[in-house]
C-alpha positions as CSV (number, residue, x, y, z in Angstrom):
1,X,-7.0,118.6,89.6
2,X,-9.8,118.6,92.1
3,X,-12.9,120.8,91.7
4,X,-11.5,123.7,93.7
5,X,-8.3,123.7,91.6
6,X,-10.3,123.6,88.4
7,X,-12.4,126.6,89.4
8,X,-9.3,128.5,90.5
9,X,-7.6,127.8,87.1
10,X,-10.7,128.6,85.1
11,X,-11.3,132.0,86.8
12,X,-7.6,133.1,86.8
13,X,-7.9,135.2,83.7
14,X,-11.0,136.9,85.1
15,X,-9.4,137.7,88.4
16,X,-6.0,138.7,87.1
17,X,-6.9,140.9,84.1
18,X,-9.0,144.1,84.2
19,X,-11.1,142.9,87.1
20,X,-12.6,146.4,87.7
21,X,-13.7,146.7,84.1
22,X,-15.4,143.3,84.4
23,X,-17.2,144.3,87.6
24,X,-18.4,147.6,86.2
25,X,-19.9,146.0,83.2
26,X,-21.3,143.2,85.3
27,X,-23.0,145.6,87.7
28,X,-24.7,147.6,84.9
29,X,-26.0,144.4,83.3
30,X,-27.4,143.1,86.6
31,X,-29.0,146.5,87.1
32,X,-30.6,146.4,83.7
33,X,-32.4,143.1,84.6
34,X,-33.6,144.6,87.9
35,X,-35.0,147.6,86.1
36,X,-37.1,145.3,84.0
37,X,-38.7,143.9,87.2
38,X,-39.3,147.4,88.5
39,X,-40.9,148.5,85.3
40,X,-43.2,145.4,85.4
41,X,-44.3,146.5,88.9
42,X,-44.9,150.0,87.7
43,X,-47.0,148.5,84.8
44,X,-49.0,146.5,87.3
45,X,-49.8,149.6,89.3
46,X,-50.7,151.5,86.1
47,X,-53.1,148.7,85.1
48,X,-54.5,148.7,88.6
49,X,-55.3,152.5,88.3
50,X,-57.0,151.8,85.0
51,X,-58.9,148.8,86.5
52,X,-60.1,151.0,89.4
53,X,-60.9,154.1,87.3
54,X,-58.2,156.2,88.9
55,X,-56.9,159.6,87.7
56,X,-55.0,159.9,84.4
57,X,-52.2,161.9,86.1
58,X,-51.2,158.8,88.1
59,X,-51.1,156.8,84.9
60,X,-48.9,159.4,83.3
61,X,-46.6,159.4,86.3
62,X,-46.1,155.6,86.2
63,X,-45.5,155.8,82.5
64,X,-43.0,158.6,82.8
65,X,-41.0,156.8,85.5
66,X,-40.9,153.7,83.3
67,X,-39.5,155.6,80.4
68,X,-37.0,157.4,82.6
69,X,-35.7,154.1,84.0
70,X,-35.3,152.7,80.5
71,X,-33.4,155.8,79.3
72,X,-31.2,155.8,82.4
73,X,-30.1,152.1,82.0
74,X,-29.7,152.5,78.3
75,X,-27.4,155.5,78.9
76,X,-25.4,153.5,81.5
77,X,-24.9,150.7,79.0
78,X,-23.6,153.0,76.4
79,X,-21.2,154.6,78.8
80,X,-19.8,151.3,80.1
81,X,-19.8,149.1,76.9
82,X,-16.1,149.5,76.4
83,X,-15.4,147.9,79.8
84,X,-16.6,144.6,78.3
85,X,-14.0,145.0,75.5
86,X,-11.3,145.8,78.0
87,X,-12.3,142.7,80.1
88,X,-12.6,140.2,77.2
89,X,-9.4,141.3,75.5
90,X,-7.6,141.3,78.9
91,X,-8.6,137.7,79.5
92,X,-7.4,136.6,76.1
93,X,-4.2,138.6,76.5
94,X,-3.5,136.9,79.8
95,X,-4.1,133.4,78.4
96,X,-1.9,134.1,75.3
97,X,0.9,135.5,77.4
98,X,0.9,132.4,79.7
99,X,0.6,129.7,77.1
100,X,2.8,131.1,74.4
101,X,5.5,131.4,77.0
102,X,4.9,127.9,78.1
103,X,4.9,126.7,74.5
104,X,8.4,128.2,74.0
105,X,9.7,126.2,77.0
106,X,8.2,122.8,75.9
107,X,10.4,120.0,74.8
108,X,10.7,120.3,71.0
109,X,10.8,116.6,70.4
110,X,7.5,116.2,72.3
111,X,5.9,119.1,70.4
112,X,6.8,117.4,67.1
113,X,4.7,114.4,68.2
114,X,1.6,116.7,68.0
115,X,2.7,118.6,65.0
116,X,3.0,122.4,64.6
117,X,-0.4,122.7,62.9
118,X,-2.2,120.8,65.6
119,X,-0.5,122.7,68.4
120,X,-1.5,125.9,66.7
121,X,-5.1,124.8,66.5
122,X,-5.1,123.7,70.2
123,X,-3.7,127.0,71.5
124,X,-5.9,129.1,69.2
125,X,-9.1,127.3,70.0
126,X,-8.2,127.0,73.7
127,X,-7.6,130.7,74.3
128,X,-10.7,131.8,72.4
129,X,-13.0,129.2,74.1
130,X,-11.6,130.0,77.6
131,X,-12.3,133.7,77.3
132,X,-15.7,133.0,75.7
133,X,-16.7,130.6,78.5
134,X,-15.8,133.2,81.2
135,X,-17.8,135.8,79.3
136,X,-20.9,133.4,79.1
137,X,-20.7,132.3,82.7
138,X,-19.9,135.6,84.4
139,X,-20.9,138.5,82.2
140,X,-24.1,137.0,80.9
141,X,-24.9,134.1,83.2
142,X,-24.9,136.1,86.4
143,X,-27.1,138.9,85.1
144,X,-29.6,136.4,83.7
145,X,-29.7,134.6,87.0
146,X,-30.2,137.9,88.7
147,X,-33.2,138.6,86.4
148,X,-34.6,135.2,87.1
149,X,-34.4,135.6,90.9
150,X,-35.8,139.1,90.7
151,X,-38.8,138.0,88.7
152,X,-39.4,135.0,91.0
153,X,-39.4,137.4,94.0
154,X,-41.8,139.7,92.1
155,X,-44.2,136.9,91.3
156,X,-44.2,135.8,94.9
157,X,-44.9,139.5,95.9
158,X,-47.9,139.6,93.5
159,X,-49.3,136.1,94.3
160,X,-47.2,133.6,96.3
161,X,-49.4,130.8,95.1
162,X,-47.6,130.9,91.8
163,X,-44.1,130.2,93.0
164,X,-44.4,126.4,93.2
165,X,-45.5,126.3,89.5
166,X,-42.6,128.5,88.4
167,X,-40.1,126.3,90.3
168,X,-41.5,123.1,88.9
169,X,-41.2,124.6,85.4
170,X,-37.6,125.7,86.0
171,X,-36.6,122.2,87.3
172,X,-38.2,120.5,84.4
173,X,-36.4,122.6,81.8
174,X,-33.0,122.3,83.6
175,X,-33.4,118.5,84.0
176,X,-34.3,118.1,80.4
177,X,-31.4,120.3,79.2
178,X,-29.0,118.4,81.4
179,X,-30.3,115.0,80.2
180,X,-29.9,115.8,76.6
181,X,-26.6,117.6,77.0
182,X,-25.0,114.7,78.7
183,X,-25.8,112.5,75.7
184,X,-24.1,114.9,73.3
185,X,-20.8,115.1,75.2
186,X,-19.2,112.0,73.5
187,X,-20.4,113.1,70.1
188,X,-19.0,116.6,70.7
189,X,-15.7,115.2,71.7
190,X,-15.5,113.1,68.5
191,X,-16.6,116.1,66.4
192,X,-13.9,118.2,68.0
193,X,-11.2,115.6,67.3
194,X,-12.3,115.4,63.7
195,X,-12.2,119.2,63.3
196,X,-8.8,119.4,64.9
197,X,-7.5,116.7,62.5
198,X,-8.9,118.5,59.5
199,X,-7.4,121.9,60.5
200,X,-4.1,120.3,61.4
201,X,-4.0,118.5,58.0
202,X,-4.7,121.7,56.1
203,X,-1.8,123.3,57.8
204,X,0.4,120.3,57.0
205,X,-0.6,120.5,53.3
206,X,0.2,124.2,53.2
207,X,3.6,123.6,54.8
208,X,4.4,120.7,52.4
209,X,3.0,122.3,49.2
210,X,6.2,121.9,47.2
211,X,6.4,118.2,48.1
212,X,2.8,117.7,47.1
213,X,3.3,119.4,43.8
214,X,6.7,117.7,43.1
215,X,5.3,114.2,43.6
216,X,1.8,114.9,42.3
217,X,0.2,113.9,45.6
218,X,-2.8,116.2,45.5
219,X,-5.4,113.5,45.1
220,X,-3.9,111.4,47.9
221,X,-3.7,114.3,50.3
222,X,-7.2,115.5,49.4
223,X,-8.6,112.0,50.1
224,X,-7.1,112.0,53.6
225,X,-8.3,115.6,54.3
226,X,-11.8,114.8,52.9
227,X,-11.9,111.7,55.2
228,X,-11.4,114.0,58.2
229,X,-14.1,116.3,56.9
230,X,-16.5,113.3,56.5
231,X,-15.8,112.2,60.1
232,X,-16.6,115.7,61.2
233,X,-19.9,115.7,59.2
234,X,-20.9,112.4,60.7
235,X,-20.4,113.5,64.3
236,X,-21.9,116.9,63.7
237,X,-25.1,115.3,62.4
238,X,-25.4,113.2,65.6
239,X,-24.6,116.1,67.8
240,X,-27.0,118.5,66.2
241,X,-29.8,116.0,66.5
242,X,-29.6,116.1,70.2
243,X,-29.1,119.9,70.2
244,X,-32.3,120.2,68.2
245,X,-34.0,117.9,70.6
246,X,-32.9,120.1,73.5
247,X,-34.1,123.3,71.9
248,X,-37.5,121.9,70.8
249,X,-38.1,120.1,74.1
250,X,-37.3,123.2,76.1
251,X,-39.6,125.3,73.9
252,X,-42.4,122.8,74.4
253,X,-42.0,122.8,78.2
254,X,-41.9,126.6,78.2
255,X,-45.0,127.1,76.1
256,X,-46.9,124.5,78.1
257,X,-45.9,126.2,81.3
258,X,-47.1,129.6,80.0
259,X,-50.5,128.2,79.0
260,X,-50.9,126.5,82.4
261,X,-49.9,129.8,84.1
262,X,-52.6,131.7,82.2
263,X,-55.3,129.1,83.1
264,X,-54.3,129.3,86.7
265,X,-54.4,133.1,86.7
266,X,-57.8,133.0,85.0
267,X,-59.1,130.8,87.7
268,X,-57.8,133.2,90.4
269,X,-59.7,136.0,88.7
270,X,-62.8,133.9,88.3
271,X,-63.0,133.0,92.0
272,X,-62.3,136.6,93.1
273,X,-58.8,136.1,94.5
274,X,-56.9,137.7,91.6
275,X,-57.1,140.9,89.5
276,X,-56.6,141.7,85.9
277,X,-53.6,144.0,86.7
278,X,-52.0,141.1,88.6
279,X,-52.7,138.7,85.7
280,X,-51.1,141.1,83.2
281,X,-48.0,141.7,85.4
282,X,-47.5,138.0,86.1
283,X,-47.9,137.0,82.5
284,X,-45.2,139.5,81.6
285,X,-42.9,138.4,84.4
286,X,-43.4,134.7,83.6
287,X,-42.5,135.3,80.0
288,X,-39.2,136.8,81.2
289,X,-38.6,133.9,83.5
290,X,-39.3,131.4,80.6
291,X,-36.8,133.3,78.5
292,X,-34.2,133.4,81.2
293,X,-34.5,129.7,81.9
294,X,-34.1,128.9,78.2
295,X,-31.1,131.2,78.0
296,X,-29.5,129.6,81.1
297,X,-30.0,126.2,79.4
298,X,-28.3,127.6,76.2
299,X,-25.4,129.0,78.2
300,X,-25.0,125.6,79.9
301,X,-25.0,123.8,76.5
302,X,-22.5,126.3,74.9
303,X,-20.1,126.4,77.9
304,X,-20.0,122.6,78.1
305,X,-19.5,122.5,74.3
306,X,-16.5,124.8,74.2
307,X,-15.0,123.5,77.4
308,X,-13.4,120.7,75.4
309,X,-11.2,123.3,73.7
310,X,-9.5,124.9,76.8
311,X,-9.5,121.7,78.9
312,X,-7.7,120.0,76.0
313,X,-5.2,122.8,76.0
314,X,-4.7,122.4,79.7
315,X,-4.1,118.7,79.4
316,X,-1.6,119.0,76.5
317,X,0.5,121.6,78.3
318,X,0.3,119.8,81.6
319,X,1.4,116.5,80.1
320,X,4.1,117.8,77.7
321,X,7.4,118.1,79.5
322,X,9.5,121.3,79.3
323,X,13.0,121.6,78.1
324,X,15.3,120.0,80.7
325,X,18.1,122.1,82.2
326,X,16.8,125.4,80.7
327,X,17.2,127.3,84.0
328,X,20.4,125.6,85.1
329,X,24.1,126.2,84.2
330,X,26.1,129.3,83.6
331,X,25.0,132.1,81.3
332,X,26.7,132.3,78.0
333,X,29.5,134.9,77.9
334,X,30.8,136.3,74.7
335,X,34.6,136.5,74.7
336,X,36.2,139.6,73.4
């Protein structure tokens, strides 16, 4: 498949199942991130009134609007939470319907080469990971990206000189995350294979329990299963090392960027081109941006991690032939 076909296949459950529920929930989540930026601007104005010795009534007005916005978005989220459930279950239902139907039509001799336990693991992991990946990318990734862009625009509105620093920080974090993540892909693949083997072997042991008991093969079977578990442990240690490196490195870049931002803002105030209210607002907004960039990196890491599950399901079903002649010939007629 080319890139366009892969995208079309990936988003098919989203587009074909409860699309309106998905869009309603997505809209409210995006709105909640925009409200955060609006409240940050109201806080900046509140601080400016304090800085200039303005009337308390104005401070009270800004504070009241901030609280009202928070209550409003919280109420909307409570009213629309079930749309996320409708959407997620709808995606899963669509995948299950398609792939269980396709499984029933697969050539049984070819299915036996994989084993029932392994096929069960492939389908179960594939449908859960596919729905989760859509959820991460669309329902959480788009709102977070909206929050990042809104805060970037806000910082540019407050002091455009800060935008290059924010962009450099963003690029550094994303490049670091991508560099580390690419080095974990092979380890993740090996870890997934070891996990599938262990799950499949557990199913095999359960299905053959009488044979194992009859021939007293428990120790032999356990040694094989434990070997798969040891393989999983080995690859998990290597994978988690890089994931820890990703988390710690991202946090280091983020904390360093925040310190640099504070020093730059302090210089602006010192030379008379900045204000305390602007410093307070930009620090708050930059903290949000830092959090969003880290979360985008986490989403990227998690989506690439679980993509192995549903892409493997795609490959298995695409490469396994269906029953020949199923749709040909005459229908069976019962003679009376």
